[in-house]
C-alpha positions as CSV (number, residue, x, y, z in Angstrom):
1,M,4.1,106.2,9.4
2,K,2.8,105.3,12.9
3,R,-0.2,103.6,11.3
4,K,2.1,101.4,9.2
5,I,4.2,100.4,12.2
6,A,1.0,99.6,14.2
7,A,-0.3,97.4,11.4
8,V,2.9,95.5,11.1
9,L,3.0,94.9,14.9
10,L,-0.7,93.7,14.9
11,S,0.0,91.4,12.0
12,T,3.0,89.9,13.7
13,M,1.1,89.4,17.0
14,M,-1.7,87.6,15.1
15,V,0.8,85.2,13.5
16,I,2.4,84.4,16.8
17,G,-1.0,83.9,18.4
18,M,-2.1,81.5,15.7
19,T,1.1,79.5,15.9
20,A,0.9,79.2,19.7
21,G,-2.7,78.0,19.5
22,C,-2.1,75.0,17.2
23,G,-2.9,72.2,19.5
24,S,-2.0,71.3,23.1
25,K,0.7,68.8,22.1
26,E,3.9,69.3,20.1
27,E,3.6,68.8,16.4
28,G,5.6,65.9,14.9
29,G,8.1,67.1,12.3
30,T,6.7,68.1,8.9
31,S,3.7,65.8,9.2
32,G,1.9,68.0,11.8
33,E,1.0,64.8,13.7
34,E,0.5,65.3,17.5
35,Q,3.4,64.3,19.7
36,Y,2.8,62.7,23.1
37,T,5.3,62.4,26.0
38,I,5.0,59.5,28.4
39,G,7.0,59.1,31.6
40,I,7.6,55.4,32.5
41,S,8.6,54.8,36.1
42,Q,9.6,51.2,36.8
43,F,10.2,50.3,40.4
44,A,12.9,47.7,39.9
45,E,14.8,46.0,37.2
46,H,13.9,42.3,36.7
47,G,12.4,40.1,34.0
48,S,8.7,40.4,34.7
49,L,8.7,44.2,35.0
50,D,11.0,44.6,32.0
51,N,8.5,42.5,30.1
52,C,5.7,44.8,31.3
53,R,7.5,47.8,29.9
54,E,8.2,46.0,26.6
55,G,4.6,45.0,26.2
56,F,3.4,48.5,27.2
57,I,5.4,50.0,24.3
58,Q,4.1,47.3,21.9
59,G,0.5,48.0,23.0
60,L,0.9,51.7,22.3
61,K,2.5,50.9,18.9
62,E,-0.4,48.6,17.9
63,E,-2.7,51.6,18.6
64,G,-0.7,53.9,16.4
65,L,1.5,55.6,19.0
66,E,5.1,54.8,18.1
67,E,8.3,56.1,19.7
68,G,10.3,58.3,17.3
69,K,7.2,59.0,15.2
70,N,4.5,60.6,17.4
71,L,5.6,59.4,20.8
72,K,8.5,60.4,23.2
73,I,9.2,58.1,26.1
74,E,11.1,59.0,29.2
75,Y,12.1,55.9,31.1
76,K,13.5,55.8,34.6
77,N,14.1,53.0,37.1
78,A,13.8,53.4,40.9
79,A,16.2,50.5,41.8
80,A,13.6,49.2,44.3
81,D,13.7,52.5,46.3
82,Q,10.4,54.1,47.2
83,S,11.8,57.6,47.7
84,T,13.5,57.4,44.3
85,A,10.2,56.3,42.7
86,K,8.6,59.5,44.1
87,Q,11.5,61.7,42.8
88,I,11.1,60.2,39.4
89,T,7.4,60.8,39.1
90,D,7.8,64.3,40.5
91,S,10.2,65.0,37.7
92,F,7.7,63.7,35.1
93,V,5.1,66.1,36.5
94,S,7.6,69.0,36.4
95,N,8.4,68.2,32.8
96,K,4.6,68.2,32.0
97,A,4.4,64.6,30.7
98,D,1.1,63.9,29.0
99,L,0.8,60.6,30.9
100,I,2.7,58.6,33.5
101,C,3.0,54.9,33.5
102,G,3.9,53.3,36.9
103,I,5.2,49.7,36.7
104,A,4.7,47.8,40.0
105,T,2.7,48.9,43.0
106,P,5.2,51.3,44.7
107,A,5.9,53.1,41.4
108,A,2.1,53.3,40.6
109,Q,1.4,54.8,44.1
110,A,4.2,57.3,43.7
111,A,3.0,58.3,40.2
112,Y,-0.6,59.0,41.4
113,N,0.6,60.9,44.5
114,S,2.7,63.1,42.2
115,A,0.2,63.6,39.4
116,M,-3.2,63.7,41.2
117,N,-3.3,67.5,41.5
118,A,-1.4,68.2,38.2
119,G,-4.1,67.0,35.7
120,I,-1.8,64.2,34.4
121,P,-3.4,60.8,34.0
122,V,-1.6,57.7,35.4
123,I,-1.8,54.2,33.9
124,Y,-0.3,51.4,36.0
125,T,0.6,47.8,35.5
126,A,1.9,44.9,37.6
127,V,-0.2,46.1,40.6
128,T,-1.5,43.0,42.4
129,D,-4.3,44.7,44.4
130,P,-5.2,48.2,43.2
131,K,-7.9,48.4,45.9
132,L,-5.4,47.7,48.7
133,A,-3.0,50.1,47.1
134,K,-5.7,52.8,47.2
135,L,-5.7,53.2,43.4
136,A,-9.2,51.8,43.0
137,K,-12.4,51.8,45.0
138,D,-14.1,48.6,46.3
139,D,-16.1,48.3,43.1
140,G,-13.0,48.5,40.9
141,T,-13.6,52.1,39.7
142,P,-10.6,54.5,39.9
143,V,-10.0,56.9,42.8
144,G,-9.1,59.6,40.3
145,E,-7.4,59.9,36.9
146,V,-5.6,56.6,37.4
147,T,-6.2,53.1,36.1
148,G,-4.4,50.2,34.6
149,T,-3.9,46.4,34.9
150,S,-3.5,44.1,37.8
151,D,-1.1,41.1,38.0
152,E,-3.2,39.3,40.6
153,L,-1.7,35.9,41.1
154,P,-3.7,32.7,40.2
155,I,-3.1,31.4,43.7
156,K,-5.7,28.6,43.6
157,E,-4.1,27.2,40.5
158,Q,-0.6,27.5,42.0
159,L,-1.6,25.5,45.1
160,E,-3.1,22.8,42.9
161,L,0.2,22.7,41.0
162,I,2.3,22.4,44.2
163,R,0.1,19.6,45.5
164,R,0.3,17.8,42.1
165,M,4.1,18.0,41.8
166,L,4.9,17.5,45.5
167,P,2.2,15.1,46.8
168,D,4.0,14.7,50.2
169,A,4.6,18.4,50.8
170,K,3.1,19.9,54.0
171,K,4.6,23.4,54.4
172,V,5.0,26.1,51.8
173,G,7.3,29.0,52.5
174,I,6.9,32.5,51.2
175,L,9.4,35.4,51.4
176,Y,7.9,38.8,51.2
177,T,8.6,42.5,51.7
178,T,6.6,43.9,54.6
179,S,6.1,47.3,52.9
180,E,4.7,45.9,49.7
181,V,0.9,45.8,50.0
182,N,0.6,43.5,46.9
183,S,2.6,40.8,48.8
184,I,0.5,41.1,52.0
185,S,-2.7,40.8,49.9
186,A,-1.4,37.7,48.1
187,I,-0.3,36.0,51.4
188,E,-3.8,36.5,52.8
189,T,-5.2,34.6,49.9
190,Y,-2.6,31.9,50.2
191,E,-3.4,31.4,53.9
192,E,-7.1,31.4,53.1
193,L,-6.9,28.7,50.5
194,A,-3.9,26.5,51.6
195,G,-6.0,24.3,53.9
196,D,-8.1,23.1,51.0
197,Y,-4.9,21.4,49.8
198,N,-3.7,20.2,53.2
199,L,-0.9,22.7,53.0
200,E,0.4,25.2,55.6
201,I,1.8,28.6,54.7
202,V,5.0,29.7,56.5
203,T,6.0,33.3,55.8
204,K,9.2,35.3,56.5
205,G,9.1,39.1,56.1
206,I,12.0,41.3,55.1
207,S,12.4,45.0,54.8
208,Q,15.4,45.3,52.5
209,T,17.6,43.3,50.2
210,A,20.2,42.8,52.9
211,D,17.7,40.7,54.9
212,I,17.2,38.2,52.1
213,S,20.1,35.8,52.8
214,L,19.3,35.2,56.5
215,A,15.6,35.1,56.0
216,T,16.0,32.5,53.2
217,D,18.2,30.3,55.4
218,E,15.6,30.5,58.2
219,L,12.7,29.7,56.0
220,L,14.3,26.8,54.2
221,G,14.8,25.1,57.6
222,E,11.0,25.1,58.1
223,V,9.4,24.2,54.8
224,D,9.2,21.6,52.0
225,C,9.2,24.1,49.2
226,L,9.0,27.8,48.5
227,T,6.6,29.7,46.3
228,N,7.4,33.2,45.0
229,L,5.1,36.2,44.7
230,T,5.7,39.1,42.4
231,D,7.4,40.8,45.3
232,N,10.0,43.2,43.7
233,T,12.7,43.1,46.4
234,V,12.5,39.3,46.6
235,V,12.5,38.7,42.9
236,N,15.5,41.0,42.6
237,S,17.3,38.5,44.8
238,L,16.0,35.3,43.1
239,A,19.4,34.0,42.2
240,T,20.5,34.1,45.9
241,I,17.3,32.3,46.9
242,L,17.6,29.6,44.2
243,N,21.2,28.9,45.1
244,K,20.4,28.4,48.8
245,A,17.3,26.3,48.0
246,N,19.2,24.1,45.5
247,E,21.8,23.4,48.1
248,K,19.2,22.0,50.4
249,K,17.3,20.3,47.6
250,I,14.1,22.3,48.2
251,P,12.0,23.2,45.2
252,V,11.1,26.8,44.4
253,F,7.9,27.6,42.5
254,G,7.7,30.8,40.5
255,S,4.9,33.3,39.8
256,E,5.7,34.0,36.1
257,I,7.6,32.8,33.1
258,E,10.9,34.7,33.8
259,Q,11.3,33.1,37.2
260,V,10.8,29.6,35.7
261,K,13.5,30.3,33.1
262,L,15.9,31.2,35.9
263,G,15.4,27.9,37.8
264,C,12.1,27.8,39.5
265,I,10.6,24.4,38.8
266,A,7.2,25.6,37.6
267,A,4.6,28.3,37.9
268,E,1.0,29.0,37.2
269,G,1.7,32.5,36.2
270,L,1.1,35.4,34.0
271,D,2.6,36.5,30.6
272,Y,3.8,40.0,31.5
273,I,4.4,41.1,27.9
274,E,0.7,40.5,27.3
275,L,-0.2,42.3,30.5
276,G,1.9,45.2,29.3
277,K,0.2,45.2,25.9
278,Q,-3.2,45.4,27.5
279,T,-1.9,48.4,29.6
280,G,-0.5,50.1,26.5
281,K,-3.8,49.9,24.7
282,M,-5.5,51.5,27.8
283,A,-3.0,54.3,27.8
284,A,-3.6,54.9,24.1
285,Q,-7.3,55.4,24.7
286,V,-6.5,58.1,27.3
287,L,-3.9,59.9,25.2
288,K,-6.2,60.0,22.1
289,G,-9.0,61.4,24.3
290,E,-11.3,58.4,23.7
291,K,-11.7,57.8,27.4
292,K,-10.6,59.3,30.7
293,A,-8.6,57.2,33.1
294,S,-11.3,57.9,35.7
295,E,-13.8,56.2,33.4
296,M,-12.0,52.9,33.1
297,K,-12.0,50.1,35.7
298,Y,-8.7,48.3,36.2
299,E,-8.3,45.1,34.1
300,T,-6.7,41.7,34.7
301,I,-5.6,38.8,32.5
302,S,-8.3,36.1,32.8
303,E,-6.3,33.0,32.2
304,P,-2.9,32.0,33.8
305,G,-0.4,29.9,31.9
306,L,1.6,26.9,33.2
307,Y,5.3,27.1,32.7
308,I,7.7,24.2,33.7
309,N,11.5,23.9,33.9
310,T,12.3,20.2,33.5
311,K,16.0,20.8,34.1
312,A,15.4,22.5,37.5
313,A,13.0,19.8,38.5
314,E,15.4,17.0,37.5
315,N,18.2,18.6,39.5
316,L,16.0,18.4,42.6
317,G,14.6,14.9,41.9
318,V,11.1,16.1,41.2
319,A,9.3,14.0,38.6
320,V,7.2,15.9,36.0
321,D,4.7,13.6,34.3
322,E,4.0,13.8,30.6
323,A,0.4,14.9,31.2
324,L,1.5,17.9,33.1
325,K,4.0,18.8,30.4
326,G,1.2,18.6,27.9
327,E,-0.8,21.2,29.8
328,A,2.1,23.7,29.8
329,V,2.2,26.8,27.7
330,E,6.0,26.4,27.6
331,V,8.5,23.9,28.9
332,F,12.1,24.8,29.5
333,A,14.8,22.2,29.3
334,E,17.6,24.4,30.6
335,I,18.3,27.1,33.2
336,S,19.0,30.6,32.0
337,K,22.2,32.2,33.3
């Protein structure tokens, strides 16, 4: 009798052991397909970052990883608060996500700080300068299990556009958040190149959303136009900036398509959906075990696109010649509400 009981117990333990050992990921329903969990931390809610997230999910799907099929996505937004971004990525680590995606520089930095000792890879997007953000080494290789895509601005092309559309302009204003390393990096490049176009860069730093209104008023009194960065706090307040600039008949140039839709007169900018797709494909390689994040240099989109809002330009008395329209990827004849 004792031998029979022992045999039954041994058989039961073997079944349990075999079941527990079937893969490191959850099995997907009856298909037995591996299930992956990705935590997405987005630093703020605005068009360009939303497009990154949408593109990221599309890129994963194109590589066979689809939400509801073999992929679970946990999405959280930090509402432009750095401490919240860290809390979000800490929770993803606690929940043992298979990969974390950080959208925008502060979210990417928080994700890597949370995950670097937990064995969880981080893929980022919309990080202007991964080297300055200490996510990549000087040669572009990752500092650890972290890689992704950069939204480095086409600043030379933007300055050429400003000079072409505003031949009499002398001073270009830039609002930026002093704690965003991506903004500081972009301003350094603007200042380095502006003289080639007989332009002077005038900057105004802010530390929080509440500073935007006064800083905008001060800056508008000193410049002939504004040009936006992909600064998250500033972009979150774009409606306020545009209203103030329009009252003073001062043109605002954007840095990507969504800003032009909202009323910036033009931009040599990026397609953030395509940037997100590129990032999603990189994440798929890591999840499938084809490459480690630490083996992949960060990537960029090689060609910017020209976007023009003829209605915004008309409202400000800025002429847009037909040749320039012909060069545009897209021309908008109305302002989105």
